[in-house]
C-alpha positions in Angstrom: -11.9 -9.5 42.7 -9.2 -10.6 40.0 -11.0 -13.9 39.6 -14.1 -12.3 39.6 -13.0 -9.8 36.6 -11.2 -12.5 34.8 -14.3 -14.7 34.9 -16.2 -11.8 33.3 -13.9 -11.5 30.5 -13.8 -15.3 29.6 -17.4 -15.3 29.6 -18.1 -12.2 27.9 -15.6 -13.6 25.0 -17.4 -16.8 25.1 -20.8 -15.5 24.6 -19.7 -13.1 21.6 -18.1 -16.3 20.1 -21.1 -18.6 20.4 -23.0 -15.6 18.9 -21.1 -15.5 15.9 -21.3 -19.2 15.6 -25.1 -19.3 15.9 -25.3 -16.3 13.6 -23.1 -18.3 11.0 -25.3 -21.0 11.3 -28.3 -19.3 10.7 -27.2 -17.4 7.6 -25.4 -20.9 5.8 -29.2 -22.4 6.6 -30.7 -19.3 5.0 -28.2 -19.1 2.2 -28.5 -22.7 1.0 -32.9 -22.3 1.1 -32.6 -19.3 -0.5 -29.9 -20.4 -3.3 -32.9 -22.2 -4.9 -34.5 -18.7 -5.8 -32.6 -16.2 -7.8 -31.7 -12.9 -6.3 -31.3 -11.3 -9.7 -33.7 -10.0 -12.1 -32.2 -8.7 -15.4 -32.8 -9.6 -18.7 -29.0 -9.1 -19.1 -28.2 -11.8 -17.1 -29.3 -14.2 -19.6 -25.6 -13.9 -21.4 -22.5 -15.8 -20.0 -22.9 -16.8 -16.7 -25.1 -14.2 -15.3 -24.5 -10.9 -13.8 -21.0 -11.1 -11.8 -21.3 -10.3 -8.2 -18.9 -7.6 -7.0 -16.2 -8.4 -4.4 -16.2 -6.7 -1.5 -18.8 -6.2 1.7 -21.0 -3.3 2.9 -18.0 -0.9 3.9 -16.3 -1.1 0.0 -19.7 -1.1 -1.3 -20.3 2.5 0.6 -17.1 3.3 -1.0 -18.0 2.9 -4.6 -16.9 -0.8 -4.7 -13.2 0.0 -4.1 -11.2 -2.8 -2.8 -7.8 -3.6 -4.2 -5.6 -0.7 -2.3 -7.6 -0.8 1.0 -6.5 -2.7 4.2 -7.0 -2.8 7.6 -4.9 -0.4 10.1 -3.2 -1.8 13.1 -6.0 -1.0 15.5 -9.9 -2.1 15.3 -12.3 -1.5 13.7 -11.2 -4.3 11.4 -13.1 -5.4 8.1 -12.7 -8.4 5.9 -11.9 -7.4 2.4 -12.1 -10.0 0.0 -11.4 -8.0 -2.8 -7.9 -8.3 -2.3 -6.6 -11.6 -0.2 -3.3 -9.7 0.6 -5.6 -7.5 3.1 -5.7 -10.5 5.3 -2.4 -10.1 6.5 -3.2 -6.9 8.7 -6.3 -8.7 10.6 -5.5 -8.7 14.4 -8.6 -10.0 15.8 -10.9 -12.4 14.7 -13.6 -10.8 12.5 -17.0 -12.0 11.2 -19.1 -10.3 8.7 -22.6 -10.9 7.7 -24.6 -9.3 4.8 -27.8 -9.0 3.3 -28.9 -7.0 -0.2 -31.8 -5.8 -1.2 -32.5 -3.7 -4.8 -35.3 -2.4 -6.5 -34.8 -2.2 -10.3 -36.8 -0.3 -12.9 -36.6 -2.0 -16.4 -37.6 0.1 -19.5 -37.9 -0.3 -23.3 -39.5 2.0 -25.7 -42.8 1.4 -25.0 -43.2 -0.2 -21.1 -41.5 0.1 -17.8 -41.8 -2.6 -15.1 -40.2 -2.4 -11.4 -38.8 -5.9 -9.5 -37.7 -6.0 -6.1 -35.5 -8.8 -4.8 -33.4 -9.5 -1.8 -30.9 -11.9 -0.9 -28.1 -12.9 1.6 -24.6 -11.4 0.5 -22.2 -13.0 2.3 -21.0 -14.5 5.2 -17.5 -14.6 6.2 -14.8 -15.0 9.1 -11.1 -13.9 9.3 -8.7 -14.4 11.8 -4.8 -13.7 12.7 -2.8 -16.7 12.7 0.7 -14.8 13.2 1.8 -11.3 13.3 2.5 -11.4 9.6 -0.3 -14.0 8.5 -4.1 -13.7 8.5 -6.6 -16.0 6.9 -10.2 -15.5 5.9 -13.2 -18.0 5.1 -16.2 -17.0 3.7 -19.6 -18.0 1.3 -21.2 -15.8 -1.3 -22.2 -15.9 -4.8 -20.1 -15.3 -7.4 -23.0 -14.8 -10.3 -26.6 -14.8 -10.5 -29.1 -15.3 -13.3 -32.5 -14.4 -13.2 -34.8 -13.2 -16.1 -37.9 -13.8 -18.5 -37.7 -12.3 -21.5 -40.5 -12.0 -24.7 -39.9 -11.1 -28.1 -42.4 -11.1 -30.9 -41.6 -11.3 -34.6 -43.6 -11.4 -37.7 -41.6 -13.9 -40.1 -42.3 -14.3 -43.8 -44.3 -17.2 -44.9 -44.9 -18.4 -41.2 -46.6 -15.6 -39.4 -45.9 -14.2 -35.6 -43.6 -16.3 -33.5 -43.4 -15.3 -29.7 -39.7 -16.1 -28.4 -40.0 -16.7 -24.8 -37.0 -16.9 -22.8 -36.4 -17.7 -19.3 -33.5 -18.3 -16.5 -32.6 -18.7 -12.9 -30.0 -19.9 -10.6 -26.3 -18.6 -10.2 -23.1 -19.9 -9.4 -21.8 -19.7 -5.5 -18.3 -19.7 -4.0 -16.7 -20.7 -1.0 -13.4 -19.1 -0.4 -10.2 -19.6 1.9 -8.0 -16.8 1.6 -4.5 -16.0 3.3 -2.6 -12.8 3.4 1.3 -12.9 4.4 3.9 -10.4 5.4 6.7 -12.0 3.4 9.5 -9.8 5.0 7.9 -9.1 8.6 10.7 -9.5 11.0 13.5 -7.9 9.0 14.2 -5.1 11.5 14.7 -8.0 14.3 16.8 -9.9 11.8 19.0 -6.9 11.3 19.4 -6.2 15.1 20.8 -9.9 15.6 23.2 -9.5 12.6 27.0 -9.2 13.1 26.4 -6.1 10.8 24.6 -4.3 13.3 26.5 -5.2 15.9 29.9 -3.8 13.9 28.0 -0.4 13.2 27.0 -0.4 17.1 30.7 -0.7 17.8 31.5 2.0 15.0 28.9 4.3 16.6 27.4 4.8 13.1 23.9 5.8 14.1 23.0 7.3 10.9 23.7 4.1 8.7 21.9 1.9 11.6 19.0 4.6 11.4 18.9 4.3 7.3 19.0 0.4 7.2 16.1 0.0 10.0 14.2 2.6 7.7 14.5 0.2 5.0 13.7 -2.9 6.5 10.7 -1.5 8.4 9.5 -0.5 4.6 9.6 -3.7 3.4 7.5 -5.0 6.2 4.7 -3.2 4.5 4.4 -5.5 1.7 1.7 -8.1 1.8 0.8 -10.9 -0.7 -2.2 -13.3 -0.7 -4.2 -15.8 -2.4 -8.4 -16.8 -2.8 -8.7 -20.4 -3.1 -12.5 -20.7 -4.0 -14.6 -23.8 -4.7 -17.3 -22.7 -7.1 -20.6 -24.8 -7.2 -24.3 -24.4 -8.1 -25.8 -23.8 -11.7 -28.4 -22.1 -13.5 -31.4 -23.1 -15.8 -32.1 -21.7 -19.3 -35.0 -22.1 -21.4 -36.1 -21.0 -25.0 -39.8 -21.1 -26.1 -40.8 -20.6 -29.9 -44.7 -20.2 -29.7 -46.4 -19.9 -33.0 -49.5 -17.9 -33.2 -50.6 -18.7 -36.7 -52.8 -21.5 -37.4 -50.7 -23.1 -39.7 -48.6 -24.3 -37.2 -50.6 -26.3 -34.3 -47.4 -26.7 -32.2 -44.5 -24.9 -30.5 -40.6 -25.9 -29.4 -39.0 -25.4 -25.9 -35.4 -26.1 -25.3 -34.0 -26.4 -21.9 -30.5 -26.6 -20.2 -29.2 -26.9 -16.9 -25.8 -26.2 -16.1 -24.2 -27.2 -13.2 -20.4 -26.2 -12.2 -17.9 -27.6 -9.4 -14.5 -26.8 -9.6 -11.6 -24.8 -8.0 -10.6 -20.9 -8.8 -7.8 -19.0 -7.7 -7.2 -15.2 -7.5 -4.0 -13.4 -6.2 -3.3 -10.1 -4.6 -0.5 -7.8 -3.4 -0.5 -4.6 -1.3 2.1 -2.2 -0.3 2.2 1.0 2.3 4.6 3.5 2.3 4.2 5.3 5.5 5.0 9.1 5.8 5.8 9.7 9.3 7.8 13.1 9.2 8.2 15.8 6.7 11.7 17.6 6.8 12.5 16.2 9.9 9.5 17.3 11.6 7.1 14.4 13.1 3.6 14.4 11.7 0.8 14.1 14.1 -1.0 11.4 12.3 1.0 9.1 10.0 0.1 9.3 6.1 -0.1 6.2 4.3 0.3 5.8 0.5 -1.5 2.6 -0.3 -0.9 0.4 -3.5 -2.7 -2.7 -4.4 -2.7 -5.2 -7.6 -5.2 -8.2 -8.2 -4.9 -10.9 -10.9 -6.9 -14.3 -12.0 -5.5 -16.1 -14.6 -7.6 -17.7 -17.3 -9.3 -21.0 -16.1 -11.3 -23.6 -17.7 -13.7 -24.8 -14.6 -15.4 -28.0 -14.9 -18.9 -28.3 -15.5 -21.9 -30.4 -16.7 -24.9 -29.9 -18.6 -28.5 -31.4 -19.3 -30.1 -30.7 -22.5 -33.7 -31.3 -23.6 -35.5 -30.0 -26.5 -39.0 -31.2 -27.7 -42.2 -30.2 -29.5 -45.5 -29.5 -27.7 -48.9 -28.0 -28.1 -51.4 -26.1 -25.4 -54.8 -27.3 -24.9 -57.7 -25.1 -24.6 -57.6 -25.3 -21.0 -53.9 -24.4 -20.8 -52.0 -27.3 -20.2 -48.6 -28.1 -22.1 -48.8 -31.8 -23.9 -45.8 -33.1 -25.6 -45.4 -34.3 -28.9 -42.0 -35.6 -29.5 -38.4 -35.2 -28.1 -35.9 -33.6 -30.3 -32.7 -33.8 -27.9 -32.5 -35.5 -24.3 -28.8 -35.6 -23.3 -27.4 -35.9 -19.3 -24.2 -34.9 -17.4 -22.6 -33.9 -20.6 -19.3 -32.9 -19.2 -17.3 -29.9 -20.6 -15.7 -26.6 -19.2 -16.4 -22.9 -19.2 -13.8 -20.8 -19.7 -13.7 -17.9 -16.8 -11.5 -15.1 -18.4 -8.3 -13.5 -17.2 -8.8 -10.5 -14.9 -6.3 -7.9 -13.4 -6.7 -4.8 -11.7 -4.8 -1.9 -9.8 -5.4 0.2 -6.9 -4.4 3.4 -5.0 -5.1 4.8 -1.4 -4.3 7.8 0.6 -5.1 7.3 4.5 -4.6 9.9 7.1 -4.3 8.4 10.4 -8.0 7.0 11.2 -9.7 10.0 10.0 -9.4 10.0 5.8 -9.1 7.1 3.7 -9.5 7.7 0.0 -9.2 5.0 -2.4 -9.4 4.4 -6.6 -9.7 1.2 -8.5 -9.4 0.1 -12.1 -9.9 -3.4 -13.0 -10.0 -5.5 -16.5 -11.8 -8.8 -17.3 -11.0 -10.6 -20.4 -14.5 -11.6 -21.2 -13.6 -11.8 -25.0 -12.4 -15.5 -24.4 -15.4 -16.6 -22.5 -16.6 -20.0 -24.0 -18.9 -22.5 -22.5 -18.7 -26.2 -23.7 -16.7 -25.0 -26.6 -19.3 -22.3 -27.6 -18.5 -18.5 -27.6 -21.0 -15.8 -26.3 -19.5 -13.0 -28.3 -18.9 -11.2 -25.2 -16.4 -8.3 -24.8 -14.0 -7.1 -22.6 -15.1 -5.4 -19.5 -13.4 -2.2 -17.4 -14.4 -0.9 -13.9 -13.5 2.4 -12.6 -14.4 3.2 -9.0 -13.4 6.0 -6.4 -14.7 5.9 -2.8 -13.7 7.8 0.6 -14.2 7.3 4.0 -14.1 9.6 7.0 -14.2 9.4 10.7 -14.4 12.6 12.9 -13.0 10.9 16.1 -12.8 7.4 16.7 -11.9 7.6 20.0 -14.5 10.2 21.3 -16.5 9.2 24.1 -19.2 10.7 26.3 -22.8 11.6 25.4 -23.2 13.6 22.4 -19.9 12.3 20.9 -21.5 9.2 19.1 -21.7 10.9 15.7 -17.9 11.5 15.8 -17.2 7.7 16.2 -19.5 7.0 12.7 -17.9 6.1 9.7 -18.9 8.1 6.9 -18.7 6.7 3.3 -19.2 7.4 -0.3 -18.3 6.9 -3.9 -18.8 6.3 -7.5 -18.3 4.0 -10.1 -18.6 3.3 -13.7 -17.9 0.3 -16.2 -18.1 -1.0 -19.5 -19.7 -4.4 -19.2 -19.0 -7.4 -21.4 -22.1 -7.0 -23.5 -22.4 -5.7 -27.1 -26.3 -6.0 -28.0 -27.0 -4.7 -31.4 -23.7 -2.7 -31.8 -24.0 -1.0 -28.7 -21.7 -1.9 -25.8 -23.3 -1.6 -22.7 -22.1 0.5 -19.8 -23.3 0.9 -16.2 -22.4 3.6 -13.6 -23.5 3.9 -9.7 -23.1 6.6 -7.0 -23.1 5.2 -3.5 -23.1 6.6 -0.2 -22.7 4.7 3.4 -22.4 5.0 7.2 -21.0 2.7 10.0 -22.8 2.5 12.9 -20.6 1.0 16.2 -22.3 -1.0 18.5 -20.5 -1.1 22.1 -17.0 -1.2 22.5 -14.6 -2.8 24.9 -10.6 -2.1 24.9 -10.3 -4.8 27.8 -12.0 -7.6 26.5 -11.0 -6.5 22.8 -14.4 -6.8 20.9 -15.8 -4.4 18.6 -19.0 -4.4 16.7 -20.4 -2.2 13.9 -23.5 -2.1 11.6 -22.9 -0.9 8.2 -25.4 0.3 5.7 -24.7 1.3 2.1 -26.9 2.4 -0.8 -26.6 3.3 -4.1 -28.5 4.5 -7.2 -27.5 3.7 -11.0 -28.1 2.7 -14.2 -27.1 0.2 -16.8 -28.3 -0.2 -20.8 -30.1 2.0 -22.6 -33.7 2.4 -24.6 -31.8 2.9 -28.1 -31.6 0.4 -30.9 -34.9 -1.6 -29.0 -32.6 -2.3 -25.7 -33.4 -2.2 -22.2 -32.5 0.6 -19.7 -32.0 -0.7 -16.1 -32.2 2.3 -13.4 -31.3 0.7 -10.0 -31.6 1.4 -6.3 -29.7 -1.1 -4.0 -28.9 -1.5 -0.4 -26.8 -3.5 1.6 -26.6 -4.0 5.4 -23.5 -5.7 7.2 -22.9 -6.9 10.7 -19.3 -6.9 11.5 -17.8 -8.1 14.9 -14.6 -8.3 16.3 -13.4 -10.2 19.0 -10.1 -11.9 20.4 -10.2 -15.7 19.8 -7.6 -18.4 20.6 -5.7 -16.7 23.6 -6.4 -17.1 26.9 -7.5 -13.9 28.9 -5.2 -13.0 31.5 -5.5 -10.4 34.3 -2.6 -8.8 36.5 
């Protein structure tokens, strides 16, 4: 009987493990294929390195994108929070996360409206515990995306009408490997084995022993982490000047292809202050005050660029014939300056029912340069607030499934790095999410959840001849917890 149960445990764990590996392979394959096409459709992705992909996966998305102070509890369900690598130290089961995004954007200026739909793979990630004080994560996700096609007609004195056409596609991707540690983990044990503890026991000084243990335990709640990312990929940009006047029978085209390949580091810290009693009375559920910080130094990322410019004319059949080449360079080496960034987060967690978190983050885009040329970007700022509620994570029985679901909501506001026509663009969004538990087995230590997040928001304005974007975004993530690297036992 025991042998049969043990074999069942091994079979179930291995089956889940191979399922994760198979899904991982399929997502990597699809990611590589989909990478040739942009998942972004915004005229504002023309500037800098494109639209920056926010950190965090589906659970964070439903909470307004809050990540900095959010960390796993000591019990499943465990989630991967790549927004602060210090959170990896709290992972207790191997965790896989696979995500897909969908967006519908309505572009509007003073004259016309246009809607664009797009879908993309958002992330594939794996996290696992190494020691009780050390966890790690490996993942693949986009860092930025570029996708636009914009035309602008101008009447120029002594020349006539000129149509300027701007197009771009592509984006930068990242493979990250993150580690989070609790540097003071084990301090209570070390104290219990010290000569000072033996002396206090001999003196029967219980109050001092309790005070020291409490202080040592509090230090165990400090986590530090680092993400090492390999950035790769690139984006294409083109600019055409099409002369409609008969005095000019040719047009010009300039195209650049930028490729990025380098390492990038970002850091994080978290601390949880636990309140388990008030005025000597034990609380039914622990209360945690969560604090977090993230930081990334200004980094010059290695890049190469190909440039070509030429004159051409269009035949009556619509074909393009080139006349002469004005510039043609390949593999020009340089750097792209990624800005200094930092953020702070606060959170409040009551047992496993309530989690409320807030983020404030800044990126110093005014220092941005690409191949020694600035893009006149501004410093950006983001504020976000989110909450999660679980009525009863341990509820079981018919009719109690809604009590185990995770309910999320959030809001965010940002001043973007773009200032066009003396107007710095802002962005805001309101989000909601829900997590659906899919099976749970405390004996086998495997848990699964499907997380869905929705957001509506706006970026930009129609004033001063600019474009307003009204968007609807949806994400779906599949999270799987399983116990790896441990030989199952049954007594």
